[in-house]
C-alpha positions, 0 to 999 in steps of 0.5 A: 707424813711428816714428822716433828718431835719436840721437847716441852718444859712446864713449870708447876705453880708448886711442887706436886709432892706424892709418895712416889716423889715431888715433881717441880718441872713437867717434861713432855713430847709433842708430836706432829703428823701432817699428811700429804694433803696438809691434814696435821695431827698432834699427840703428847708423850707424857711420860712421868719417871717418878711414876711409871720408871719412863724418862722422857729421852727413852720416849724419845728415842721410842718415838724416833723408832716410829719415824720410818713406818710413819713416814712411809704411811699415808694413815689409810690403815690407822690401826695396822699402823698404830700396831706397827708403831707399838711393835717398834715403840714398845714404851705405852707412853711413846705409843700414846703419842702416836695414837693421839696424832692418828686420832687427830689427824683422823678427827680433822680429815673428817670434820669430826671431834673424836668422840663422834669417832668413837661412836659417842652420840653426845659428850656431855661435860665430864664431872671431875676432882680437885688435886689437892697439891698442898702437902701442908694443912694450911694449904690444902685447906685454902685448896679445898675452900676455893675448889668448893667456892669453884663448884667442885664436888669431889677432892682428891689427896695424896696420902703417905706424905706426912700428917695424913689424918691432920690435913684429911681431918681439916679439908674435911671439915671445910669441904662439907659431908657433901664433897666426895674425898679419895686418896691416893697413896701411890703404892707406899704402904705395906699391907699392915700399915694401909689397914691400919692408915685406912682404919684410922682415916675412915671416920672421915668419909673417904669415896675410895683409895687408890693404890694404897699398897703394890701389886695384885696379892697385897691389894686383894689381901687388903680388900678383906681387911678394909671397908675403904673402897680400893682402887688400882692404878699403877697395878692395872698395868701389871699382868693379870691385874684385870683378869679378875676383880681384887678390888672395886675400881680402876683408874686409867690414864691415857699415857699408860694405857697407850693412848684412847685406843689402848685405854678403850681396850683396857676399860672394856677388859675392866668392866668385864671383870666388874671394876668401876672405871675412871680416868685421870691425868699424869699430869699431861698437857691439854692433849692428853686431857682432851684425849681423855675427855673423848675417851670418858665421852664414849665411857661414861664414868660414874665416879669424877674423873682426875682430869682438871690438873691443867691448873697446876701449871704455871704462866700457861693458858688452860684450854680446858678449864672446869666450870662447876666442877666439870670439863666440856669435852671439845666439840671442834674437829679431832681432838679440839682446837685451842691447845697448841698454844699452851705447847708454843706460846704464841702459835696458832692452831 
């Protein structure tokens, strides 16, 4: 196979602020695989250093470590090839790029969308939440109003970044009681801080709080101290986190799980342990979002997924724009068509 790796830089409309840091420019890697018959598959690596501690340059080096294995393969043994790349690359963000490209290639060779290859009989639009990026009260209210008018029934807000109570109360006031609001603390609180903060915020009616603290032990302890449902995100990657249920839900991400294959495996383990499962984005590009949509079609999560994040990017088309708070799962072969222009403005897929 022929392999190409391109660097992508996409500017956000406004700084994306969380307890983990602020992101103004999103850096991604675009992987292109072409087989001997001329079929191509695309994948992306989406490391986010402030979230997962992985640098883009390290992810590129990991993909380069896979080049020889990919070049020598005819992709007829996809699972074995992916396992070999996982052994060489180590980083799940790099493995995700290979996994997505192989699924995309398989779909294009067979003429079927990935969700069908995953065994889903249909692919209904996926319910998604709107992520409020503004860290100030006025900006958060403006976003909540726009989201309500656009038909979203779920909102997500970062907390642990200042004026949490004021922003949340203001957003609830304009969003209405019929809208669910989930929080994400990115592990910024101690157990006592989280218990106190959630106690103060509980009257606003919170769907759940993602990663209020860090680690298995702290999450399990906090779960006994609050009535607010908890979800693990970063902690889900810790050894033993999915061996038993320590809270209500787990938020899974394509990049962190090593692609569609890894995410479905983690989801099966999480559900077996008793967790509710939903998916989210790490400010992914459209290939990462599409991959999560195909996986969601197979998993059918009950909760809204955090996949409506392409709208946070400036000056690029959104090939997977939500309508009425839902995103349609691509029906074209592979991961779907019309996404390359986002990475390479002016190109055709």
